[in-house]
C-alpha positions in Angstrom: 184.7 142.6 -27.5 183.1 143.1 -24.1 186.5 143.1 -22.6 187.7 145.9 -25.0 184.6 147.9 -24.2 185.4 147.4 -20.5 188.9 148.9 -20.9 187.5 151.8 -22.9 185.1 152.6 -20.1 188.0 152.9 -17.5 190.2 155.0 -19.8 187.4 157.5 -19.4 187.6 157.0 -15.6 191.3 157.9 -15.6 190.6 161.1 -17.4 188.6 162.3 -14.4 185.1 162.4 -13.2 184.0 165.2 -15.6 185.4 163.4 -18.6 183.9 160.1 -17.3 180.4 161.7 -17.2 180.8 162.8 -20.8 182.1 159.4 -22.0 179.7 157.2 -20.2 176.6 156.0 -22.1 173.7 153.8 -21.0 175.5 150.9 -22.6 178.8 151.5 -20.8 177.1 151.9 -17.4 175.6 148.5 -17.9 179.1 147.1 -17.8 179.5 147.9 -14.1 178.8 144.7 -12.3 175.5 144.6 -10.4 175.9 145.6 -6.8 179.3 147.1 -7.3 181.0 150.4 -8.2 184.4 151.8 -9.1 186.4 154.5 -7.3 189.4 156.5 -8.4 191.4 157.9 -5.5 193.8 160.9 -5.2 195.2 163.0 -2.4 196.9 166.4 -1.8 199.2 167.5 1.0 199.9 171.0 2.3 202.3 171.8 5.1 200.1 174.8 6.1 202.4 176.2 8.7 203.1 180.0 8.7 206.9 179.5 8.6 209.2 176.6 8.0 211.1 174.3 10.3 211.9 170.5 10.5 211.8 169.7 6.8 208.0 170.2 6.6 208.2 170.0 2.8 209.1 166.3 3.1 205.4 165.8 4.1 204.2 167.0 0.7 205.8 164.0 -1.0 202.7 161.9 -1.8 204.6 158.7 -2.4 205.4 158.5 1.4 201.7 158.4 2.4 199.6 155.4 3.4 196.2 155.2 1.8 193.3 153.2 3.2 189.6 152.6 2.4 187.4 152.0 5.5 183.9 150.7 6.0 182.1 150.2 9.3 185.2 151.0 11.4 187.4 148.5 9.5 189.9 148.6 6.7 188.3 147.0 3.6 190.4 143.8 2.8 193.0 144.5 0.2 192.4 148.3 0.3 195.6 149.6 2.0 198.5 150.8 -0.1 201.4 153.2 -0.2 200.3 156.0 -2.5 202.9 155.1 -5.1 201.4 151.5 -5.3 197.8 152.6 -5.3 195.8 151.1 -8.2 194.3 153.4 -10.9 190.8 152.4 -9.8 189.3 150.0 -7.2 186.2 147.8 -7.5 184.0 147.8 -4.4 180.6 146.6 -3.3 177.9 149.2 -3.2 178.0 151.1 0.1 179.4 154.0 2.1 183.1 154.2 2.6 185.8 156.5 3.9 189.1 157.3 2.1 191.9 157.9 4.7 195.5 158.9 4.0 198.3 159.7 6.4 202.0 159.9 7.1 203.4 159.7 10.7 202.0 158.6 14.0 198.6 160.2 14.8 198.5 158.9 18.4 201.3 161.1 19.7 200.6 164.3 21.7 203.8 166.1 20.7 206.2 165.9 17.8 209.9 167.1 17.9 211.8 165.3 15.1 208.8 164.2 13.0 205.2 165.2 12.1 201.9 163.7 11.3 199.7 164.7 8.3 196.4 163.1 7.7 193.0 163.5 6.0 189.8 161.6 5.2 186.8 161.9 2.9 183.6 159.8 2.8 182.0 158.6 -0.4 179.1 156.4 -1.6 179.0 153.8 -4.4 175.7 152.6 -5.9 176.2 150.8 -9.2 178.3 153.7 -10.4 181.8 155.2 -10.3 183.3 158.0 -8.2 186.4 160.1 -8.1 187.4 160.9 -4.5 190.2 163.3 -3.4 191.4 163.9 0.2 193.4 166.8 1.5 196.1 165.9 4.0 197.2 168.5 6.6 199.2 168.6 9.8 197.3 167.5 13.0 199.5 169.8 15.1 200.2 173.4 15.9 203.8 174.7 16.1 204.9 176.3 19.4 208.2 177.9 20.3 209.1 179.3 23.7 212.2 181.5 24.0 213.8 182.5 27.3 215.8 185.8 27.5 219.5 185.4 28.2 219.3 187.1 31.7 216.6 184.7 33.1 219.2 182.8 35.0 220.3 186.0 36.7 217.0 186.4 38.5 215.5 182.9 38.6 217.0 179.5 39.7 214.2 177.8 37.9 211.9 178.9 35.1 209.6 176.9 32.7 206.3 176.9 30.9 203.8 174.1 31.3 201.8 173.5 28.1 198.5 171.6 28.2 196.5 170.4 25.2 193.6 167.9 25.1 196.0 165.2 23.7 198.7 166.1 26.3 196.3 165.9 29.2 195.6 162.3 28.3 199.2 161.5 29.1 198.6 162.6 32.7 201.1 165.5 32.7 201.5 168.8 30.9 204.5 169.3 28.6 207.3 171.0 30.4 209.3 173.6 28.4 212.4 174.5 30.4 215.7 176.2 29.5 217.0 172.9 28.0 214.1 172.5 25.6 215.0 173.2 21.9 212.1 174.4 19.9 209.9 174.4 18.0 207.7 171.6 19.3 204.6 170.5 17.5 201.5 169.8 19.6 198.5 167.7 18.4 195.4 170.0 18.6 191.8 170.0 17.4 190.3 172.9 15.5 190.0 176.0 17.7 191.3 174.1 20.7 192.1 176.1 23.9 195.7 175.5 24.8 196.9 176.6 28.3 200.4 178.0 29.0 201.4 178.2 32.7 204.5 180.2 33.5 206.3 178.9 36.6 209.2 180.8 38.2 211.4 180.3 41.2 213.6 183.2 42.4 217.3 182.8 43.1 216.5 182.8 46.9 214.3 179.8 46.5 211.0 181.7 46.7 208.3 180.5 44.2 206.5 183.2 42.2 202.7 182.8 41.8 201.9 180.9 38.6 200.6 182.9 35.6 198.3 181.2 33.1 197.7 182.2 29.5 195.1 180.5 27.2 195.0 180.7 23.4 192.9 179.1 20.7 195.0 177.0 18.3 194.1 174.9 15.3 196.3 172.5 13.2 198.7 174.4 11.1 198.8 177.4 13.5 202.0 178.7 15.0 202.6 180.5 18.4 205.8 182.0 19.7 206.3 183.0 23.4 209.3 185.0 24.5 210.1 185.7 28.2 212.5 188.5 28.9 213.6 190.2 32.2 213.2 194.0 32.2 214.9 196.0 35.0 214.4 199.8 35.2 214.9 202.2 38.0 215.2 199.5 40.6 212.0 197.7 39.6 211.6 194.3 37.9 209.1 193.2 35.3 209.1 190.0 33.3 208.0 190.9 29.8 206.2 188.1 28.0 205.6 188.5 24.3 203.0 186.4 22.5 203.7 186.6 18.8 205.1 190.1 19.3 202.4 191.4 21.7 204.0 192.4 25.0 202.4 191.5 28.3 204.2 192.8 31.5 204.2 190.2 34.3 205.0 191.9 37.6 207.3 189.9 39.8 208.3 191.0 43.3 212.1 190.9 43.2 214.5 193.1 45.1 216.9 194.6 42.5 220.4 195.6 43.7 221.3 199.1 42.8 224.4 198.0 40.8 222.1 196.0 38.5 220.2 199.0 37.3 
């Protein structure tokens, strides 16, 4: 009989925390072993980017996620599963825990053919039960740099150096040159300052003074930079558009009259 009452108690758990509260009586609460509690876990995934690229929708498939329960900086023994294999509820000792869920490699500074989504949520058990849900979101911002077709006409070399906190730990900025195919995803913190340095070398071998632009980016943000030569009346300007906002970068280049 006690075993049947035990099962009835956790049918209530599966119906959700609100339903559990309604179903639980003083007698049923007494069935929770002393010094322990029960937790029901769930997660949600949201691509979050402003437009789509690289099969971002694949990362909303929950069964691909790894789910872990942590305590004191370590994974609780027996508490790591694929989402599809996760138990309906888990018995734990009383204490403070962290639910973690992820897909992909969170240690990378940049992502080209893959992405990383992750999330975490803390919870406490004290001779009771809890329903814990974690939202998984990308840990990166999507950046795309586009060079105008006529860049090679005026420059022998042109590139944008991109530096994030994660990228700086590798020892070198990310170099986006004419052979780079975008978009590229950069690991960032919330409201992180990302630096873009435009580096140009004219066709005569003279280097143009570097120009630095800084923008605040958070995971899930997107930024597009377009560099286009603009020649009018014998003068030259390099127009840099940041998400559609034009910034004229003056470059001292002698423009032959037959180019105008």
